[in-house]
C-alpha positions in Angstrom: 117.3 98.2 90.1 116.3 94.9 91.7 112.7 94.8 93.1 113.9 93.0 96.2 116.1 95.9 97.1 113.2 98.3 97.1 111.1 95.9 99.1 113.8 95.3 101.6 114.1 99.1 102.1 110.4 99.4 102.8 110.5 96.5 105.2 113.5 97.9 107.1 111.8 101.2 107.4 108.6 99.5 108.6 110.6 97.7 111.3 112.1 100.9 112.4 108.6 102.3 113.0 107.4 99.2 114.8 104.4 99.4 117.0 104.8 100.4 120.6 104.6 97.9 123.4 101.3 97.7 125.2 102.7 98.7 128.6 101.5 100.7 131.5 103.5 103.9 132.2 105.0 102.2 135.2 106.0 99.1 133.3 107.4 101.2 130.5 109.6 103.1 132.9 110.9 99.9 134.4 111.7 98.2 131.1 113.4 101.3 129.7 115.4 101.9 132.8 116.5 98.2 132.9 117.6 98.2 129.2 119.3 101.6 129.7 121.2 100.3 132.6 122.4 97.3 130.7 123.5 99.4 127.7 125.5 101.6 130.1 127.2 98.5 131.7 128.1 97.2 128.2 129.5 100.6 127.4 131.6 100.5 130.6 133.0 97.1 129.5 133.6 98.4 126.0 135.4 101.6 126.9 137.1 100.6 130.2 138.1 97.0 129.4 137.9 96.9 125.6 135.6 93.9 125.9 132.0 93.3 125.0 129.5 90.6 126.0 127.5 91.3 122.9 128.4 91.8 119.2 128.4 95.2 117.6 125.3 94.3 115.7 123.3 93.3 118.8 124.4 96.4 120.6 123.4 98.7 117.7 120.0 96.9 117.4 119.2 97.0 121.1 120.2 100.7 121.1 117.7 101.3 118.4 115.1 99.3 120.4 115.7 101.5 123.4 115.3 104.6 121.3 112.0 103.3 120.0 110.7 102.6 123.5 111.8 106.1 124.6 109.9 107.7 121.7 106.8 105.5 122.4 106.5 106.6 126.0 107.9 110.2 125.8 111.1 109.4 127.7 113.9 111.8 127.1 116.9 109.9 125.7 120.2 110.1 127.5 122.5 112.5 125.6 125.2 109.9 125.2 125.8 106.5 126.6 129.6 106.6 126.0 131.8 107.2 129.0 134.2 110.1 129.3 137.7 109.3 127.9 140.0 107.6 130.3 143.3 109.1 129.3 142.4 112.7 129.2 140.0 114.7 127.0 141.4 116.0 123.7 139.4 118.2 121.5 139.2 117.3 117.8 140.8 119.9 115.6 137.9 119.1 113.2 134.7 117.5 114.5 133.6 114.0 113.4 130.3 114.4 111.5 129.2 110.8 111.4 127.3 109.6 108.4 123.6 109.6 107.5 122.3 106.1 107.1 120.3 105.5 103.9 117.8 102.6 104.0 117.7 101.5 100.3 118.5 102.2 96.7 115.6 104.7 96.5 117.0 106.7 99.4 120.5 106.6 97.9 119.1 108.0 94.6 117.3 110.8 96.4 120.4 111.7 98.4 122.5 111.7 95.2 120.2 114.2 93.4 121.9 117.5 92.7 125.3 116.3 94.0 128.4 116.1 91.8 131.8 114.5 91.9 130.6 111.6 94.1 132.9 108.8 95.3 132.1 105.5 96.9 134.2 103.7 99.5 133.8 100.6 101.7 132.5 101.3 105.2 135.4 99.8 107.1 134.3 98.2 110.4 136.6 99.4 113.2 136.9 102.4 115.4 137.1 106.0 114.2 140.1 108.2 115.0 141.6 111.6 114.3 145.3 111.8 113.3 147.0 115.1 113.8 150.4 115.6 112.0 152.6 118.6 113.0 155.8 119.3 111.1 155.7 115.9 109.4 155.3 113.9 112.6 152.4 112.2 114.2 151.4 114.7 117.0 148.1 113.3 118.3 145.7 110.4 117.8 142.2 111.0 119.3 139.3 108.6 119.6 136.0 109.7 118.1 134.4 110.1 121.5 131.3 112.3 121.0 132.6 113.8 117.8 133.9 117.0 119.4 136.4 115.5 121.9 137.8 112.1 122.5 140.4 110.1 124.3 144.1 110.5 123.8 145.2 107.4 121.9 148.5 108.8 120.7 150.9 106.4 122.4 148.9 103.3 121.4 148.4 104.4 117.8 152.2 105.1 117.4 152.7 101.4 118.1 150.8 100.4 115.0 153.6 99.4 112.6 151.6 100.2 109.4 150.9 103.8 110.4 153.2 106.4 108.7 155.0 108.1 111.6 156.4 110.8 109.3 154.8 112.5 106.3 155.8 115.3 103.9 154.4 118.1 101.8 150.7 119.0 102.2 150.3 116.3 104.8 153.1 117.6 107.0 150.6 119.8 108.9 147.3 118.1 108.5 144.3 116.6 110.2 143.1 113.2 109.0 140.1 111.1 110.0 139.8 107.4 109.4 139.2 104.0 110.8 141.5 101.8 112.8 140.7 98.2 111.7 141.8 94.7 112.2 143.6 93.4 109.2 142.1 90.3 107.6 143.4 88.0 104.9 140.7 87.6 102.2 137.7 88.6 104.3 134.5 87.9 102.4 131.8 89.9 104.3 128.8 87.9 103.0 130.3 84.6 104.2 132.2 85.7 107.3 130.2 88.6 108.7 131.7 91.3 110.8 133.4 89.0 113.3 132.8 91.7 116.0 135.6 93.7 114.5 134.7 97.0 116.2 134.9 95.5 119.7 138.1 93.6 119.0 139.9 96.8 117.8 138.6 98.8 120.8 139.8 96.0 123.1 143.4 96.2 121.7 143.4 100.0 122.1 141.9 100.1 125.6 143.7 97.3 127.4 146.7 98.5 129.4 150.0 97.0 128.3 148.5 95.8 125.0 151.3 96.1 122.5 151.9 92.9 120.6 148.5 92.7 119.1 148.6 96.3 117.8 150.7 95.0 114.9 147.5 93.4 113.5 145.9 96.9 113.2 145.9 99.3 110.2 144.2 102.5 109.1 141.8 103.5 106.4 141.7 107.2 105.9 138.3 108.4 104.8 138.6 112.2 105.3 141.2 114.9 104.9 139.5 118.1 106.1 140.8 121.2 104.3 142.9 119.0 102.0 143.2 119.4 98.3 140.0 120.2 96.5 140.3 117.5 93.9 139.6 114.0 95.2 142.1 112.4 92.8 144.9 114.6 94.2 143.8 114.0 97.7 144.0 110.3 97.2 147.3 110.4 95.4 149.0 112.4 98.1 147.6 110.0 100.8 148.9 107.0 98.9 152.3 108.5 98.4 152.6 109.0 102.2 151.6 105.4 103.0 147.8 105.6 103.2 147.3 103.7 100.0 144.1 101.9 100.9 142.0 105.1 100.4 143.1 105.4 96.8 142.7 101.7 96.1 139.2 101.5 97.5 137.7 104.9 96.4 135.8 105.1 93.1 134.0 107.8 91.3 130.3 107.1 90.8 127.5 108.9 88.9 124.5 106.6 89.4 122.7 104.5 91.9 123.4 101.5 89.8 127.2 102.1 90.0 126.9 102.5 93.8 124.9 99.3 94.1 127.5 97.4 92.0 130.4 98.5 94.2 128.3 97.6 97.3 127.6 94.1 96.0 131.2 93.6 94.9 132.7 94.6 98.3 130.1 92.4 100.0 131.1 89.3 98.0 134.8 89.6 97.2 137.8 89.2 99.5 138.9 92.4 101.3 141.7 93.1 103.8 139.1 94.3 106.4 135.6 93.7 107.6 132.9 96.1 106.3 129.3 96.9 107.2 128.3 98.7 104.1 129.5 101.4 101.8 130.0 105.2 102.1 129.2 107.7 99.4 130.8 111.1 99.7 131.0 114.3 97.7 134.5 115.5 96.9 133.5 119.1 97.7 133.3 119.5 101.4 132.9 122.6 103.7 135.8 124.0 105.5 136.8 122.0 108.6 135.7 124.7 111.0 132.1 124.1 109.9 132.1 120.4 110.6 129.7 119.3 113.4 128.5 115.9 114.7 125.5 114.7 112.7 125.8 117.6 110.2 127.7 115.9 107.4 125.3 116.5 104.5 128.0 115.6 102.0 128.5 112.0 103.2 126.1 109.1 103.6 126.2 105.3 104.2 124.2 102.4 102.8 124.8 99.6 105.2 124.5 95.9 104.5 121.5 94.1 106.0 122.7 92.3 109.1 123.3 88.6 109.0 121.4 88.3 112.3 118.6 90.4 113.7 117.2 91.1 117.1 113.5 90.2 117.1 110.9 90.5 119.9 109.0 87.5 121.0 105.2 88.1 120.5 104.0 84.6 121.5 105.1 81.1 122.2 103.4 78.0 120.8 103.9 74.3 121.5 103.4 71.6 118.8 103.3 67.8 119.1 104.9 65.9 116.3 103.8 62.4 115.1 106.6 60.8 117.2 105.2 62.6 120.3 108.0 65.1 120.5 106.9 68.5 121.8 108.5 71.4 120.0 108.5 75.0 120.9 107.9 77.8 118.3 108.5 81.5 119.0 106.2 83.9 117.1 108.3 87.1 116.4 107.8 90.7 115.5 108.6 90.4 111.8 112.2 91.1 110.8 114.0 91.0 107.5 116.9 88.7 106.9 118.3 88.7 103.4 115.2 88.4 101.1 113.1 86.6 103.8 110.7 88.1 106.2 111.0 86.1 109.4 107.9 85.8 111.6 108.7 82.7 113.7 111.6 80.5 114.7 111.7 76.9 115.8 113.2 76.7 119.3 113.5 72.9 119.6 112.5 70.9 122.6 110.8 72.2 125.8 114.0 71.5 127.6 116.0 73.8 125.3 113.3 76.5 125.7 113.5 76.3 129.5 117.3 76.4 129.4 117.2 79.5 127.2 114.7 81.1 129.6 112.8 83.5 127.4 109.2 84.5 127.2 106.9 87.0 125.5 108.5 90.5 125.2 112.1 89.2 125.3 114.6 89.8 122.5 116.1 87.0 120.5 119.0 87.0 118.0 117.8 85.3 114.9 119.8 84.4 111.7 119.3 82.1 108.7 120.8 78.6 108.7 121.2 76.4 105.6 118.5 76.7 103.0 117.3 79.9 104.5 115.7 78.3 107.6 115.4 80.8 110.5 117.6 79.9 113.5 117.6 81.0 117.1 121.1 82.0 118.0 120.7 83.4 121.5 118.6 85.5 123.9 120.0 89.0 124.0 117.6 90.7 126.3 115.0 89.6 128.9 112.2 91.9 130.1 110.9 92.2 133.6 107.7 90.1 133.1 108.7 86.4 133.4 105.2 84.9 132.9 105.5 81.9 130.6 103.0 79.6 128.9 102.6 76.0 130.1 103.7 73.2 127.8 101.1 70.5 127.0 100.4 68.2 129.8 100.5 64.4 129.4 103.1 62.0 128.1 103.5 61.6 124.4 105.7 59.2 122.5 105.9 57.1 119.3 103.1 54.8 120.4 100.6 57.4 121.6 97.7 58.9 119.7 97.0 56.4 117.0 93.4 56.8 118.1 91.6 60.2 118.4 91.0 60.5 122.1 91.1 63.4 124.6 94.4 65.2 124.5 95.5 63.5 121.3 94.2 65.8 118.6 97.6 67.5 117.8 99.7 64.4 117.6 96.9 62.6 115.7 96.8 65.4 113.2 100.6 65.3 112.8 100.3 61.6 111.9 97.7 62.4 109.3 99.9 65.1 107.8 102.7 62.4 107.5 100.3 60.1 105.6 99.7 62.9 103.0 103.4 63.7 102.6 105.4 62.7 99.5 107.4 60.3 101.7 104.3 58.2 102.2 101.1 58.4 100.1 101.5 61.8 98.5 97.8 62.7 98.9 97.9 66.1 97.1 95.3 68.5 98.2 94.8 66.8 101.6 96.8 69.0 103.9 96.2 69.9 107.5 93.1 72.0 106.7 91.6 69.1 104.7 92.2 66.6 107.5 90.6 69.0 110.0 87.6 69.4 107.8 87.2 65.6 107.6 87.8 65.1 111.3 84.9 67.5 112.0 82.5 65.9 109.5 83.2 62.2 109.5 83.5 59.4 112.1 87.2 59.4 112.9 88.4 57.0 115.6 91.7 55.6 114.5 94.5 56.7 112.1 93.1 54.8 109.1 89.4 55.5 109.6 89.3 57.2 106.2 89.7 53.8 104.6 86.3 52.9 106.0 84.4 55.8 104.5 82.2 55.5 101.4 82.0 57.9 98.5 78.5 58.8 99.7 79.8 59.7 103.1 82.5 62.0 101.7 79.9 63.8 99.5 78.1 64.9 102.7 81.3 66.7 103.9 80.8 70.5 104.1 83.1 72.3 101.7 83.6 69.3 99.4 82.0 69.3 96.0 80.6 65.9 94.8 83.3 65.7 92.2 86.0 66.4 94.7 84.6 64.0 97.2 84.5 61.2 94.5 88.1 62.0 93.6 89.2 61.9 97.2 87.5 58.6 97.8 89.3 57.1 94.8 92.6 58.3 96.1 91.9 56.9 99.6 90.9 53.6 98.1 94.0 53.4 95.9 96.3 53.5 99.0 95.1 49.9 99.8 97.2 48.8 96.9 100.3 50.9 97.6 103.6 49.1 98.2 103.9 47.4 101.6 107.0 49.5 102.5 104.8 52.7 102.4 102.4 51.1 104.8 105.3 50.4 107.1 106.1 54.1 107.0 102.5 55.0 107.5 102.4 53.0 110.7 105.5 54.8 111.9 107.6 51.7 112.4 111.0 52.9 113.6 112.9 51.0 110.8 115.7 52.6 108.8 115.1 52.8 105.0 118.2 50.7 104.3 117.1 47.9 106.7 113.6 47.9 105.2 115.0 47.4 101.7 117.5 44.8 102.8 114.8 42.8 104.6 112.9 42.2 101.5 109.7 42.0 103.6 106.5 42.3 101.7 104.1 41.2 104.4 103.4 42.1 108.0 103.7 38.5 109.2 107.3 38.5 107.9 108.2 41.5 110.1 106.5 40.3 113.2 108.1 36.9 113.1 111.6 38.3 113.2 113.3 38.2 116.6 115.9 40.6 118.0 118.9 38.7 116.7 117.4 38.5 113.2 116.8 42.3 113.2 120.4 42.9 114.1 121.6 41.2 110.9 120.1 44.1 108.9 122.0 47.3 108.2 121.7 50.1 110.7 120.2 48.1 113.5 122.0 47.4 116.7 120.9 45.8 119.9 118.8 48.7 121.3 117.1 49.4 117.9 116.3 45.7 117.5 114.8 45.5 121.0 112.6 48.6 120.4 111.5 47.3 117.0 110.3 44.0 118.5 108.5 45.9 121.3 106.9 48.3 118.8 105.7 45.6 116.4 104.1 43.6 119.2 102.6 46.5 121.1 98.8 46.1 121.5 98.1 49.4 119.7 100.1 48.3 116.6 98.6 44.8 116.7 95.1 46.3 116.7 95.9 48.7 113.9 97.5 45.9 111.8 94.3 43.8 112.3 92.2 46.7 111.1 94.4 47.1 108.0 94.1 43.4 107.3 90.3 43.7 107.5 90.4 46.6 105.2 92.3 44.7 102.5 95.5 46.6 102.6 98.5 45.2 100.7 100.7 43.0 102.9 98.3 42.7 105.8 95.8 40.2 104.2 
């Protein structure tokens, strides 16, 4: 068993038991009522119009958040947020039990203990239905509803071409339970996600006059209450009657490892439907008269971790980069995405943050972009408190904060981090914490003040051993002899790498003597870039720094 699977389970359980919001009773009542009202409105859209403003995953996670708040503040949950069926209530001949959700491989192993003749199936993502056959003909099709009764879907389901309208033998008078799903061509769940399959199927079945699109639907039968005792016989009879998917995608399992292997296989290989996990079921089931909602002890699900998670905003920070750009970072209640625990997400500019209109306590949908970098997809819920932090005041740009003055500490520090990076001088061991220590202990007026320090001065720095101080001084001193192109980068000259190489410049005087037309002859430089380069190189701040570097004996400035 992979260690990460165990860790993921514990993290998911920890998230489910997240700490309660620090709200007054009045605020809690308002927040819960507001979210409850929104969930109800989404339900109305889902059931009455077959449409949804949010994905199935977002809806499920916000429903879990609502339940958490209700537990935290002792609010009695509403019995059911689903609306009464619209086309008449029909009682299920056999109740839908639902499935118990298992958090991880450990939980699966515990559930499997003492059970025999177990089978695994993909957890097809669609909408549940009861099919009732009488004398070989489809008599009724009933939506899941509350598990005991649902909506009459018979006429719509009869229009699904792939559904067997007539059956024989043991199925002639039978009750089947299964999933109506949207057929897909080579759907790979890990790459494509759920594609909001549940809402799409519901939309097709709910909208009046919807007929043409029903041809895209099909059924996966996952239960035959009071059917043959042997699972193999049950599956064979279903397949012979036209319900062949159940036989093709049902496999006997005897270990957690086997379950995990099927789960991984169905997550990563092409299937004709979207899935959101796997289902394990015992072949031996109680008589149908004993089935009740939430009482299906013989069946359980191990869902896939969602590709996106709803996370609560705990705080909002602003950072100023070396170019003066102000970025917004949202600190999150930790959530698990794949094998990464996400605690923060980069929002981007202040303008984007303002357009998204979120603050502390709101709920964001977060996923992983390329290389596992957290990405903010959308704001899925806004609380009542709209108090927001104030972004940094003042104007910052590419020519500000080369000197450590009031209001410049953050951009100045970002410039120092850039100097330490592998792209410039690669000063290993001199990260942000190291620069902060030096800024506190040494005279630091301009970006290159560290070239003016002596080894003796560095040895007086608190937290630096004499040996480390000597080593650091040598590293600083060696930068004077680094290639000129690295000093161009260190100064932040807005010059593309290709143009810098093509120029062949090895001295500051060569760069400053070039006019706009000469710059435009280099690759990647147009009229506007040439104009900004000339302005940058002759700006008083840059001229002053170049003079300092010349005085300090830096390569290319002497």
